[in-house]
N, C-alpha and C positions, 0 to 999 in steps of 0.2 A: 597279334597286337601291332598296329602300325608304328613304325619308328620315326622319331623326329630328330631333334638335336641331342647331343650329349649334355649332361648336366653342366659341365664346364662351359660349353657353348651357349647354353640357355642363360647362365649367370652373366656372361659377358654381354649378351644382347640386352638383357634387362637393365644392366648398368648403363649401357650406351643409350638406351631409350630414356632412362631417367634423366640424363643430361640433355637430351635432344628434344624433349617434349615440353609444351607450355599450354596453359589453360587460360582462356579469356572469357569474361562475361561482358556482353555488349548488347545494345538494342538493335533490332532488325532494321529500324529506320535509318541507321548509319551504315548498313551493309548493302552491298550490291553483288549480284552474280554477273560475271562478264565472260563472254566468249572471246578469247584472244587468238588471233591468227598470226603466225610468225615463228621465228626460231626460239625466241626467249619467252618463257612462261606460256607456251601455246596450250590451247585447250580451255576448259571451263575453269574459272577462277572465282574465289570468294574474296571480295575486297572490302576492307573497312578503312575509311578515310577520316582520320582526325590527327591532330598534332601529337597526341600523347603516345598512342600505340597504333600507327598505321599497319595494316596487314594486307598481304597479297598472297593468297594461299591456293594451292591445288586442292582438289576435292576427291577424297577416297569414296568408294562405293557406299560404305555405311553412312557417310555424311550426306550423300545424294539421297539415300533412302529416308533419312531423318528429315531432310529439308522437304521432301515430298509429303511426308506425314504432317509436318508443321503447317505447310501451306495448303493442305488438303487437296493437292493435285493427285489424281489417281496414278498409281505407280506405273501401270502399263502405258498411260499417256505420257507421263514424265519421261520414261525410258525411251519412248519413241521420239519425243522432241529432242532429247539429249543426243540421239543418234542421227536423226534426220533434219532437225531444225533447231540447233543449239541457240541461235539468236532468239527464237520464239520462246524457248524455255527460259532464258535469262529475263526476257520481258515479263513473262508470267510470274516468275518468282519475285522479281523486284516490285511488281505491282502489289503483291500480297505482303511483302516485307514492309512496304511503306503504309499500306492501308490499315494493317493490323499490327502496329509495333509491339514487340514483346522482347523481354530480356532472354537471351539464350547463352548457354555455355558452349564455346567452341574449343574442342580439344585438338591440339595440333601435335604433329610429330614430323620432323624433317621438312618443315615448311609446307606441310599438307594438312588440311582440315580433315581429321579422321572421324570426328563425331560432332553432331550439332544437337545439343541436348537442352533440356530445361535447366534453368538456374537453380532448381531444387534437386538436381542430381548430386548424390553424395559420392565423392571420389574415394574409392578404395583401390589403391594402385598395386600393380604386380610386384613391385619391389617390397612393399609392406607385407603383402601376402606371403611371399617367399620367406621373408625374415621371420614371420610368425609361425609358418607351417614346417619349414625345412628342419630346424634344429630338433624338435620333438620326433620327427620322422627318423632322422639319423640316429638319435639316441635310442629309438626302438629297435634299430638294426634292420629296418626294412630296405628293400632294394628299389631304386628308381628305375623302372623298366622302360619307360618312355616319357619324353617331355618335349614340349614345343611352345613357341609363342608365335601366333599368327596375327593377322591384322585385326581379328575380332576377339581372340581369347588367348589366355595362358593356360597350359595344361601340365599337371604333374600326375603321373600314373605309377603308383607304388604297390609292391607286393610283399607280404610277409611270408617268406618261404619256410619259416620255422614251424608254421601251423599248416598241416596237410591232412586231407581227408579223401578217401576213395569214394567216388560216387558212381553209380551205374549209368551207362549210356543206354541207348535203345537197341544196340546191336547184340546179337547172340549167335552162338554156333550150334549146328546140328539141330537137335530137338528143342533147343531153347533153354537147355539146362545149364549152359555155360555162357555167362554174361560178361561183356566187356566192361571195364571200369576205366575211368579217368581220375586223375588226382587233382584236387582243387586246393587253392590257398586263398585266404582273404586278401582283398586289394582295396585300394582307395584311389579315386580320381578327384583331384583338386583342380578347379578351374575358376578363372576370373575374367571378366570382360571390363576393359577400361572405356569402352565405346558405347555403353548402354544396351548391350545385347544380352538381356536376361540378368542373371544374378551371379553373385559370388557363391560357389557351390562346393561342398564336400560330399562326394557320392560314394556310397558303399558299393563294392564291386566284388566279383569272383574271377580269379585267374585259373584257367585250366592248363595243366602242364603239358599234356600230350599234344594238344593242337595249338598251344601258346595263344589262346584267345582270351579276351576280356569281355565280361558282361557287366553292365552297370545297372544297379537296382535303385532307380531314382526315388521311389516311394520311401526308401529307408534312409534318405539323405537329408543334409542340412543345406538350406539356401538362404542367402541374405541379399535382398534387393538394394540397389544403390540409390536409396531415397533418404534425404536428410534435411537439415536446416536449409532454407532458401537463402541464396546469396542476394542481399539487397544492397545496392550501391548507388551513388549519386552521379558519378562520372559516366561518360558515354562508354568508355572502355576501361577495363580494369584487369590487370594481370594478377591472378590469384596468388595466395600465399604459397610458399614452398611446400613440397611434400613432407619435409622434415617437421615443419611447424604443424601441418595438418595431422601428422602421425601422433602428436602429443595428445590430441583429443580422442584418439581411437584406441587407447591402451586396453580398455575393458573389452572392446570387441575382439581385438586380436588375441587377447587371453582366452576368449571363448573359442576361437578357432583352434588354439593349442589344445584345449580340453577335448574338443571334438576329434581331433586327430588322434589323441591318445586313446580315446574310447572306440575308435573305428574298428579295431581288431579284436573286439569282444568275442570270446569263444561261443557264447550262447547265440548271438546274432548270426555268426558264421554257420553254426550247426543248423539253425532254422532255414537259412538260405539253401544249404546243401540238401536238406530234406525236401524243400520245394523243387530243387533241380531233380532229385531222385524220383519224385512223383511225375515230373514232366517226361522222364525217360520211359515211363509206362504208357503214356498217352499216344496211341498210334495214329498215323495219318491213314485214314480209311478211304479217302477219295483219290482223285487224280493229283499227283504232286505238282504237275504243271498248273492246274487250276488253283492249287493252294498258293503257289507263288504269285499267280495273277491277282488273287484276292489280297495278298500281302502288299503288292504293288499299289493297288487301289486304296487300301486302308492307310498305308504309311507313306503315300506319295513318293514312290520310287520311280526312277527313270527306267527306260527300257534296258539300258546297259546294266544298271544295278539289279534289275529283275533277273537278267540272264546270268549274272555272276552268282547270285544266290542259288538259282536253280542248278547251275553247274556244280557248286560245292555240295548241295544237298545230294545230288546223284553220286558224286565221287565219294562222299562220306558213307553212303549206303545206310543211313540211319533215318528211317521214315517215321519219326516221332516228333513230339513237341520239342524235346531236347535236341534232336537232329536239326530241326528248323532253326532253332536258336544258334546252334553251332555253325550252320551254313551262313547265317547273317553275320555273326561276329568274325568268321573267317573271311567273308567278302569285304569286310572293313579294310583289310590289308591291301586289297586291290585298288582302292580308291585313291586318286591323286591328291585329294584335299584332306589334310589332317583334321580339319573341322568336321567334314562329312564323315570321315572314318569314326570319329568320336561319337557322332550321332548314331551310327550303326551299332556301336557298342551299347549305347543306351537302348536301342531297339531290341538287341538280344535279350536284355533284362526284361523289357516289356513283354516279349513273347513268353518267357518263363512265367511271368506273373499274370498272364491272361486268366480271366475268370472262366470257370467250367463252360458256361454258355458261349462265351467268346471263342474258346478253343474248339468247341464242337462245330462252330461255323467254319473254321479252318479245316478241321479234320475231315469233314464230310464234303468239302468242295468238289464239285464235279461239273 
């Protein structure tokens, strides 16, 4: 499992961001994208000019992506203009901002536009999420094994070490009568995006003690999309209500999160997942392991470097089974520089265990 910040460091950063972030709703016909050359505020900027709340913001990658989606400029062309012809990009964006005015929510942090969203976006922020989820977790006595806040998501990854179960791996000794076992415990991954990247999620997971890997079983998880009441305003720009005021309207939802956290370590659900993992340990890779990883690269959109890392861990592990492939993927997660991408690999590990028989046969017989 890839490590991020300590829980104390995470709490400090979330508190800092709570004070440093602001949300605005404004019409695109009073916005402009500008490319600035010079020492001060150099680069691409998003500018809102009015007397009440003038804004001059840097632009984070997610905001660029969402502006491309809103203006219907193909992302590859948008990125090329951003790199090679920023003035042309600004002209294109400004034309569509003015031609098709629409209310948008701009989420800012440290004077940068980090998200460019619909005014129907329902804010559910990291500080509220932590306040709802962490107390019941600590009361349950689970351990926070890894946590992080990136530009796109907050993550909490927790394990209940009091519940343990031995599960067979695909490795055996001699004539096959002696099977290796690993010890598993139930885990939970809680994640939230404040920038419109997916949903607020509580994901059921399994932590394996021997290799310290985490696999996420997304199909058994809860997710809540950030869609709610549309913000309708009369002024050109409006600074939204404080997070404290907003939280008063969300008490029922956060109570639901608390209930989900409490139920996440259900013994019956844990046993069912362990049984699924045990079955995967018996499903052999019958074809060429290299071709198996090449097929995984194609189906799961992996880079060449990621493919190589998974193949290396599969060979080192010596477990040529469906379980072994899952273990190689979740172990490769630790090698990735991006915490977000590592978390996606943990989800990929769960997807491999839950492949349908026909899907697995395609992998197993790859040649």
